[in-house]
C-alpha positions in Angstrom: 98.3 177.7 -17.7 99.7 181.2 -18.3 103.7 181.6 -17.4 104.7 185.5 -16.8 108.1 186.6 -16.3 109.2 189.7 -13.9 112.2 192.0 -15.3 114.2 190.7 -12.6 113.9 187.1 -13.7 114.7 188.3 -17.3 118.0 189.7 -16.1 119.0 186.8 -14.2 118.3 184.9 -17.4 120.4 186.9 -19.4 123.5 186.5 -17.0 123.1 182.7 -17.3 125.6 180.6 -19.5 124.6 178.8 -22.5 124.3 175.6 -20.6 122.3 177.0 -17.4 119.8 178.8 -19.9 118.9 175.0 -21.6 118.7 173.8 -18.3 116.3 176.4 -17.2 114.2 176.2 -20.0 113.7 172.5 -19.5 112.7 172.9 -15.9 110.3 176.0 -17.1 108.7 173.5 -19.5 108.3 170.7 -17.1 107.0 172.9 -14.1 103.4 173.4 -15.3 102.9 169.6 -15.6 104.8 168.7 -12.3 102.6 171.1 -10.2 100.2 169.1 -7.7 101.9 165.8 -8.8 104.5 164.6 -6.4 105.8 161.7 -8.5 106.4 164.1 -11.6 108.2 166.8 -9.5 110.3 164.8 -7.8 113.4 165.7 -10.3 113.2 169.3 -9.9 112.2 169.1 -6.5 109.3 171.7 -6.0 108.8 173.5 -2.5 107.5 176.4 -0.7 110.1 178.8 0.4 107.9 181.5 2.2 104.6 181.9 3.4 104.0 184.6 1.4 103.7 182.2 -1.4 107.1 182.0 -3.0 108.1 178.8 -4.4 111.3 176.9 -5.5 112.2 174.2 -8.2 115.7 172.9 -8.7 117.3 173.7 -12.2 120.1 171.9 -11.7 122.7 171.1 -9.1 123.6 175.0 -8.4 120.8 176.9 -9.8 117.0 177.5 -8.4 114.2 178.9 -9.7 111.7 181.0 -7.8 108.2 181.3 -8.5 104.8 182.6 -7.5 101.7 180.4 -8.1 98.3 181.8 -8.5 95.1 180.0 -10.0 95.7 180.7 -13.7 99.2 182.2 -13.7 102.7 181.0 -12.9 105.0 184.0 -12.5 108.9 183.3 -12.8 110.3 185.6 -10.2 114.0 184.8 -9.8 116.8 182.3 -11.2 120.1 181.9 -9.3 122.4 180.3 -7.1 121.4 179.2 -3.4 123.0 182.4 -2.0 121.4 184.9 -4.3 117.9 183.4 -3.6 118.9 183.2 0.2 119.3 187.2 -0.1 116.6 187.5 -1.9 114.3 185.8 0.7 115.8 187.7 3.2 114.8 191.3 1.5 111.1 189.9 1.5 
């Protein structure tokens, strides 16, 4: 599976602390294997957020990773705290 990064995701990542980036990388590496396997993704809590195909995964207690899923491509859209992600969803 190919992983694509949006410019917004890259800006969000640059604003994270070193610990936040490390946790994000762990989640990014686990995500392709966890998709479609509920017992594997239990720890990162994958769930659909929006009917347009926006999904979320937990990065840690306060961070969420937002992505879209296409047959061969996983596009990482945003990473941020709960409130930042809520604002993003309201703008859709």
